[in-house]
N, C-alpha and C positions, 0 to 999 in steps of 0.2 A: 275289224276289217275297214276297208276304205268305202265309206258311204257315198252315195251318188251326189249329195249336196256339197261334198268337199271340192273346192277349187284348187287343184294341184298347182303348186308354185315351184318352178325349177330355179335354183339359185346359182346355176352354172350352165350357161349356154353361150354360144359364140355367133358372131356376125362377121361376114366378109364385107368390108366396107365397099359400097357402090362407088363408081368413079367420081361422082360429084362432091363427095364429102368435103374435101379440102378446098377445091376451087370455089365452091359455093359459100363456104362459111369462114374462110380465113380473112383476116384484116386486108383491106384493099391494097395496101402498100406491099404486101407479100404475095399477092395473087399470081403474079407471073412466075413465082418461084415455088408455088405450092406443089405438093406431090400430085402427080396425075398419072393416069393409066395410059400406057403405050404398049406397042407390040414389038417384040424382038425375037428373032429366031423361032417364029411360029408359036410364040407363047405371049400371054399378056402379063403385065406386071406394073409396079409403081416406079416411076422415075422421080428421083428426088436428089437434089444437089449432085447431079450427074452420076448418081448410082442407080442401078436397076435392081429392083427387088421383085423377083418372080412371084406371081400369085401362089399362095400357099394354102392348100386346103385338102385334107384327107378325110373324106366322109365315109359313111357306110354304104351298103349297096342300094339304099333307098334315097340317099342324098347326093351321091356322085352320079354323073351321067357318063357312062363309059362308052367310048367309041368302039366300032366293030373291031378295030385292029389293036385294041388295048388288052393287056393281060392283067391289069390291076396290081402289078408289082414293079419293083425297080423304078424306072423313069415314069411308069404309068401309075405309080402309087398316089401321087398328088395331082390335083386339077391343074391344067395349064391355062385355062381360059374360063371366063364366066359361064360359057355354055357347057362346060364340063360339070356344072353344079346345077341342082334344081334351083329355080328362082327364089325359093324361100330362104336360101342361104344369105341373100343380099337384098331382098326386096321386102319391105315391111308389110305390105298388103298380103303378099304370098306367105310371109311368115305366119301371120295370124291364121290363115287358112290351114297351114300345116300344123299349127298348135291345136286347132280345133280337131283335126284328124287324129292327133297324137294324144288328145285328152289332157292337154296342159293349158292352164288358165293364164299364167303369167310367167315371165322370164326375166332373169338378170343376165345381161349380155357382157361378154368380154371381147375386146378388140382382136383383130387379126393382123392387119398391116403394122400397127404400132407395137405388136406383140402384147401378150396378156397383161403385162404390167407397165406398158409404155416404154420399154427399154430400148426400142429402136431409136428413139429420139436422142439417146445418149451419144449416138454416132454423128450427131450434127457438127458441122464446121461453124455454122452460125446459130448460136443459141437463141438469139432473138427470133429467128425464123422457126426454130424448134418449138419455142414457147407458143408462137402463133399457131403452130400445127396442133399442139396440145389443146389450146383454147378452141380451135376450130372443131376438133373431134368432139370435145365436150358439148359445144353448142349444137352440133349435128345430133348427137345422141339425145340431148335434153329437149331441144326445140323442134326437131324434125321427127326423128324416129319415135321417141317415147310420147311426144305430144299428140301424135296422131291416134294412138290407142293408150291413153294414160292409165287405164285399168289393167292393161295387159303387159306392161313393161316397167321394170324398176330401174330408174336411171342411176348410173354410177360414173365416176369422174377420174380421168387421168391427171397426173401431176408431173411437173418438170423435176425429175429426180436429181438433176445437177444443181438445183437452186432451191434450198429449203425455204427461204423467205417468199420466193415466188410461188412455191408449192402451197404455202399457207394461204397466200392471197387467192390462189385458184380454188382451194377448198372452200374458202369463205364465199367467193363469188358464185360457185356452183351450188353451194348450199342454199344461197338466196334464190336460186333459180329452180330449186326443187330436187336436186340430186340427193340420193339416199345412201351412197357408199363411195369409197375412195379405192381405186385400183392401186395396189402396191406390190412390192416384191417380197418373196419369202426369205431372201438372204441377200443383202446388198453387196457383201464383200466380194464374191466372184465377179461382180460387174465392175470392180475397181472403185467402189464407193465405200465410205466409212461403214463399219459394222454396227450392229445393234448395241453391243456393249459400250461403244464410244460415247453414246448419248447424243450423237449428231442429229438423230431424227426426232428428238424430244419435241421440238416445236410443231412438227407435223402431227405427232400423237396428241399433243395438247389441242391442236385445232380440230382434230377428229372428235376428241372427247367433247369439246365445247359445242360443236355443231351436231353432235349425236350421229355422226356418219361413221359406220364401221369400216375397217380396212378389209379389203378382199385380197387375200394372199393365195394366188393360184399356183399349183405345182408347175415347175419348169421356169418360173420367172427369175430364178437365180442362175440363169445361163444353162439350164438343161436338167435332165433327169439322170439318175444313177446309171453309169455304164462302167462295169468293173474293169474292162479292158477294151482296147480298140477293136478287138475281134468279137466282142460280145454283141449279140443282137440288140437293137434298140428295144426289143420286146421285154428285156429284163427291166429296164427303167419304167416302162409302161405298166408292167405287172406289179412292180414294187414302188409305184409312185407315192404311196403313203410315207415312204422313208423321207421324202422331202418335207412333208408336213410335220413329221415327228421332229426332225431337226429344227425346223422353224419354231415349233412350240417350245422346245427346250431352250433354244437360244433367247427367244423373247422373254421367257419367264426368268431364267437365271440372270439375264442382263438388267433386270429391274425395270423393264419397259412399262409395266403396269403400275409401278409404285406411285401412289398419290393420284391416280387418274381413274376414278371410279367409273366414269362413263366411257372409257376406252374399250372398244370391242373389236374382235378379230374373227373373221371367217376363214378357215383353212379350206380352200376350194379345190375340189376334185382329189383330195387326198384320202378319201375314205374315212371310216370311223371305227371299224372293228378293233383297231390297235389301241384305242384310247385307254382302256383300263390298265393294260400292261405298262404303257409308257408313263402314265401318271404314277403308278406304283414305283417305277424305277426312278422317276424324277423326285418323288418324295423321299425315297430311301437314300438316294445319293445326297440330296440337300441336307438331310438330317445328319449324315455321317462325314461328308466331304471336308477335307482340310485345305483344299485348293483355294487360292485367292480368286476373287472375281464373281463370287456368288452374291449378287446384289439384291435378290428378291427378299422381301421382309416377311413373307407369309409362305405357307406350304404350297408347292406347285398345284396340288389338286384343288386347293381353295381358290387359287388364282384362276385356274381353268373354269371352275364352276361359275365365276362371275364375269369373266371377260372373253371366253373363247367358245366358238361354235364350230361344228364340223359338218361335213356334207357327204352324201353318199349317193351313188348311182345304183349299184347292186351290191349290197353288203349285208348278207344274212347274219353274219356274226355280230354286227352292230345292232341289228334288230333283236337278236336273242339276248344281248347284253345291255340293252337300253337302260336298264335300271342302274347299271354300274357307270354308264356314260352320263346319264341324265336325259330323260325323254325330251326335256326342253332344250337340249343342246344339239339335237339332230335335225338337220334339214335335208331335203331331197334335191337332187339335180338330175336333169335328163341328158346333159352334154350334147344337145342338138347343135349342129348337124354332124358332129364328129363320129369317128369310128366306134367309140364306146357307147354311143347313143343306141337306144332300143327303138327309135322311130321306125315305123309309125305305131309301135305298140308300147310306148313308155308307160302310159297309165295302166295298161293291162299288167305289165310286169310289176309295177309298184303295188297294184292291188293284190297280186299273188303273193308278194313278199310280206304284205301286211295282213294276210288273211286271218291269222290267229292273234293279232294285236287288238286290244280293246279299242272300240270306236273312237273314244276321246284321244287316246294316244296316237292312233293312226292319223286322225285329222290334224293333230299337232305337228307330226313329222311331215305330212304332205302339204300342209298349208299354213297353219297358224303360227308356228315357230318363225317362219320366214316373214310373215306379216308383222310380227312383233319386232323382230330383229332389224328389219329394214324400214320400220314405221310406214307400212304400206297397207292401210286398213281397207276393208271392203267399203264400197260406196253404193249409193243408190243406183249408179249405172251398172253395178254388178248383178243386175237382175236376170241376166240370161241363165238358162238352166246349166248346171254344172255338167261336165262330161261324165258319161256313164262309167261306173267304177270298174267294169270288167272289159268293155269293148273300146272305150275311149271316144265313143260317139256321143252326140248330144242326147240327153234324156228327154223324153216327150214331156211337154208342158201339161 
């Protein structure tokens, strides 16, 4: 079971960037061209290079603020303005209050305006400006958001996907500032970028291995989720989001991405975990029998997974039941705050119920210690506050 002293760490949460992110942190010579929040047609959004990007946020009933005339569907599905969201979506002080209410000790945050893997900046006409935006987001995340509550947030880093040498330099720069992970895409090919099998990304993988920063590959960063037809509801892709992570895992392993890089680690974010035993069995079986060219891995896929890949889950009882087949040490928990999949304000309660029959040491590994080890985020003397209660999410009495 989940004991009260466990400090639950969520390895996949999201932040809607406040309006000051770029104008406050971008290099001075780019400040007049930095992305900024404006209002158009009764909604707020980001203006950048003369393009307007409406605010994009779909929360649950506890994180969205619905107006009286909203139905929560169609055009009302997503927030149009900052006041359509609770302040914890974009304000760090309010976020910590919400985390305490939710029973979550620490979070790893993914961006919203730049998209989960920073792919928005591929649309830039001026790549120098885009690089400055990447650097500004990283400095804001490390120096402002995470620095205010260093024990509550794990910093991670965007990279300029259009420029591998610049990406390596940004990884090294942010590693020196305390970043603990690198935001990346699960499949670059649909974005018009070279694929994993080309070897194009090898310098980035080498830099991540050298700096001990794992790659965070979030579902949807390869231009979307599964949609069998134009008529199919987007709910198909949401329900089957693990398909994206399965594909990424197979492509990375068979492409030889991990060959010779003992310290390269990957987190498949928000893709679930219950599918892992079956997919590893298929990858091993196919690798052993296939006569197709292009299988570049030198070891069995299941062995590569065991050393290099971690998976994350929100609500995945099959993963918990089959944790011995996946590897208890490979499972991390995510709350997905403040999105629709989130169980806020009952995230810890739901986690505790899912782990009720799991031995205490395994439950604490899944809820906290696997993440601390993976992201090199140890407890400190400042972590002296009582952990959230295992069943209610409230603070335990001292």
